[in-house]
C-alpha positions as CSV (number, residue, x, y, z in Angstrom):
1,X,15.5,-54.3,-25.5
2,X,17.3,-54.1,-22.2
3,X,19.1,-50.9,-23.2
4,X,15.9,-49.3,-24.3
5,X,14.2,-50.1,-21.0
6,X,17.0,-48.4,-19.1
7,X,16.8,-45.3,-21.2
8,X,13.2,-44.5,-20.5
9,X,13.7,-43.5,-16.8
10,X,16.4,-41.1,-17.9
11,X,14.1,-39.3,-20.3
12,X,11.4,-39.0,-17.6
13,X,13.9,-37.8,-15.0
14,X,14.9,-34.8,-17.3
15,X,11.3,-33.5,-17.1
16,X,11.5,-32.1,-13.6
17,X,8.8,-29.8,-12.1
18,X,9.6,-26.0,-11.9
19,X,9.9,-26.3,-8.1
20,X,12.8,-28.8,-8.4
21,X,14.9,-26.7,-10.8
22,X,17.5,-24.2,-9.7
23,X,16.3,-20.7,-9.4
24,X,16.8,-18.6,-12.5
25,X,14.8,-15.4,-11.9
26,X,16.8,-12.2,-12.4
27,X,15.5,-10.6,-9.2
28,X,14.8,-12.9,-6.4
29,X,14.2,-10.0,-4.0
30,X,11.4,-8.6,-6.2
31,X,9.8,-12.0,-6.6
32,X,9.7,-12.5,-2.8
33,X,8.2,-9.1,-2.2
34,X,5.5,-9.9,-4.7
35,X,4.9,-13.3,-3.1
36,X,4.6,-11.8,0.3
37,X,2.1,-9.2,-1.0
38,X,0.0,-11.9,-2.5
39,X,0.0,-13.8,0.8
40,X,-1.1,-10.6,2.6
41,X,-3.8,-10.0,0.0
42,X,-5.2,-13.4,0.7
43,X,-5.3,-12.7,4.4
44,X,-2.9,-15.4,5.3
45,X,0.1,-15.4,7.5
46,X,3.2,-14.2,5.8
47,X,6.6,-15.8,6.4
48,X,9.9,-15.9,4.5
49,X,9.5,-19.7,4.0
50,X,6.0,-19.4,2.6
51,X,7.1,-16.6,0.3
52,X,9.9,-18.9,-0.9
53,X,7.4,-21.6,-1.5
54,X,5.3,-19.3,-3.6
55,X,8.3,-18.2,-5.5
56,X,9.3,-21.8,-6.2
57,X,12.7,-21.5,-4.6
58,X,14.5,-23.5,-1.9
59,X,13.5,-22.5,1.7
60,X,17.0,-21.1,2.4
61,X,17.4,-19.0,-0.7
62,X,15.4,-15.9,0.5
63,X,17.4,-15.5,3.7
64,X,20.3,-13.9,1.7
65,X,17.9,-11.0,1.1
66,X,15.6,-11.1,4.1
67,X,17.0,-12.6,7.4
68,X,13.5,-12.7,9.0
69,X,9.8,-11.9,8.4
70,X,10.2,-8.3,9.7
71,X,12.8,-7.6,7.1
72,X,10.6,-9.0,4.3
73,X,7.5,-7.1,5.5
74,X,9.5,-3.9,5.8
75,X,10.5,-4.3,2.2
76,X,6.9,-4.9,1.1
77,X,5.7,-1.8,3.1
78,X,8.4,0.4,1.7
79,X,7.4,-0.7,-1.8
80,X,3.8,0.1,-1.0
81,X,4.7,3.5,0.4
82,X,6.7,4.4,-2.7
83,X,3.7,3.5,-4.9
84,X,1.4,5.5,-2.6
85,X,3.8,8.5,-2.7
86,X,3.9,8.4,-6.5
87,X,0.0,8.5,-6.5
88,X,0.0,11.5,-4.2
89,X,2.7,13.3,-6.3
90,X,0.8,12.7,-9.5
91,X,-2.4,14.0,-8.0
92,X,-0.7,17.2,-6.7
93,X,1.0,17.8,-10.1
94,X,-2.4,17.9,-11.7
95,X,-4.1,19.9,-8.9
96,X,-4.7,23.6,-9.0
97,X,-2.4,25.9,-7.1
98,X,-5.1,26.8,-4.5
99,X,-3.9,25.2,-1.2
100,X,-7.4,23.9,-0.3
101,X,-7.8,22.4,-3.7
102,X,-4.5,20.7,-3.2
103,X,-5.5,19.5,0.2
104,X,-8.6,18.0,-1.3
105,X,-6.6,16.4,-4.1
106,X,-4.3,14.8,-1.6
107,X,-7.2,13.4,0.4
108,X,-8.9,12.0,-2.7
109,X,-5.7,10.5,-4.0
110,X,-5.2,8.8,-0.6
111,X,-8.7,7.2,-0.7
112,X,-8.6,6.2,-4.3
113,X,-5.2,4.5,-3.9
114,X,-6.3,2.7,-0.7
115,X,-9.4,1.4,-2.5
116,X,-7.5,0.2,-5.5
117,X,-4.6,-1.3,-3.5
118,X,-6.2,-2.8,-0.5
119,X,-3.4,-5.2,0.4
120,X,-0.8,-2.4,0.2
121,X,-3.1,-0.1,2.3
122,X,-3.5,-2.8,4.9
123,X,0.3,-3.3,5.2
124,X,1.2,0.4,5.6
125,X,-1.7,1.5,7.7
126,X,-1.8,-1.2,10.4
127,X,0.7,-2.8,12.7
128,X,-0.5,-6.3,11.9
129,X,2.5,-7.3,9.9
130,X,5.4,-5.5,11.5
131,X,6.4,-2.4,13.6
132,X,6.3,0.5,11.2
133,X,8.7,2.6,13.3
134,X,11.4,0.0,12.6
135,X,11.7,1.2,9.0
136,X,13.7,4.4,8.7
137,X,12.4,4.9,5.1
138,X,8.7,4.6,6.2
139,X,9.3,6.9,9.1
140,X,11.0,9.5,6.9
141,X,8.4,9.3,4.2
142,X,5.4,9.6,6.6
143,X,7.0,12.6,8.2
144,X,7.4,14.2,4.7
145,X,3.7,13.6,3.9
146,X,2.6,15.1,7.3
147,X,4.8,18.1,6.6
148,X,3.3,18.4,3.1
149,X,-0.3,18.7,4.5
150,X,0.9,21.1,7.2
151,X,2.3,23.4,4.4
152,X,-1.0,23.3,2.5
153,X,-3.0,24.3,5.6
154,X,-0.5,26.9,6.6
155,X,-0.8,28.5,3.1
156,X,-4.6,28.3,3.3
157,X,-4.5,30.0,6.7
158,X,-2.2,32.7,5.4
159,X,-4.5,33.4,2.6
160,X,-7.5,33.7,4.9
161,X,-9.2,30.6,3.6
162,X,-9.8,28.7,6.8
163,X,-12.5,29.2,9.5
164,X,-10.3,27.9,12.3
165,X,-6.7,28.7,13.2
166,X,-6.2,25.3,14.8
167,X,-4.3,23.7,11.9
168,X,-3.3,20.6,13.9
169,X,-6.9,19.8,14.6
170,X,-7.9,20.2,10.9
171,X,-5.0,18.1,9.9
172,X,-5.9,15.2,12.2
173,X,-9.5,15.5,11.3
174,X,-8.7,15.2,7.6
175,X,-6.4,12.3,8.2
176,X,-9.1,10.5,10.3
177,X,-11.7,11.2,7.5
178,X,-9.7,9.6,4.6
179,X,-8.3,6.8,6.7
180,X,-11.7,6.0,8.1
181,X,-13.3,6.0,4.7
182,X,-10.6,3.8,3.3
183,X,-10.9,1.4,6.3
184,X,-14.7,1.2,5.9
185,X,-14.2,0.2,2.3
186,X,-11.6,-2.4,3.1
187,X,-13.8,-3.9,5.8
188,X,-16.8,-4.0,3.5
189,X,-19.0,-1.6,5.4
190,X,-20.5,0.4,2.6
191,X,-23.2,-2.1,1.4
192,X,-24.9,-1.9,4.8
193,X,-25.0,1.9,4.4
194,X,-26.7,1.5,1.0
195,X,-23.7,2.5,-1.0
196,X,-23.0,0.2,-4.0
197,X,-19.5,-0.7,-5.1
198,X,-19.8,1.5,-8.2
199,X,-20.8,4.5,-6.1
200,X,-18.0,4.4,-3.5
201,X,-15.5,6.7,-5.3
202,X,-18.2,9.3,-5.9
203,X,-19.2,9.0,-2.3
204,X,-15.5,9.6,-1.3
205,X,-15.4,12.7,-3.4
206,X,-18.6,14.0,-1.9
207,X,-17.5,13.3,1.7
208,X,-14.2,15.1,1.2
209,X,-16.0,18.0,-0.4
210,X,-18.2,18.2,2.6
211,X,-15.1,18.3,4.9
212,X,-13.5,21.0,2.8
213,X,-16.7,23.1,2.9
214,X,-16.7,22.7,6.7
215,X,-13.2,24.1,7.2
216,X,-13.3,26.8,4.5
217,X,-14.2,30.4,5.2
218,X,-16.7,31.5,2.5
């Protein structure tokens, strides 16, 4: 009787909660990035320790991968940027060869991706979480995307498709349009303009078409 009574606590002790077990994930870095993204999506403050808590690991475990919050958020932003770039590349692969059609496809892919990935968009488009210029990868990729739109507009100008020769102004106006549209959606502005959720993507397409019509020589 006494022996059985002492055995019971041992059986209970073996059933520990997941948080108390050693970490067995194959990719702690990936799990922490996903946890930080989830925190950002919820609108909360992101920290390495909170990401560790979400990942059910000890508070010190993440610091082997991310020494501080900036390093963690840079990794999240770089992942978001890679996904964004993949969306752009896919859209351009399927777009016609006409440079204005490609410029339109780029803008529409930007808006659609931002609408479908609001947390990723928030992280790579604002300075709320970290200083973007501190990431060489983000800086390089942003420069490549800017150069890509410059080439599209240069080709359009060379083919006599544009009303204005001020390509920089067109480029910035296009960027302001798609960024502003995506930001309006993220901030929940469209209902007050009478645009229902199911109509937003069609509205984005119409607004971009209006912009293209305004810069094109017909």
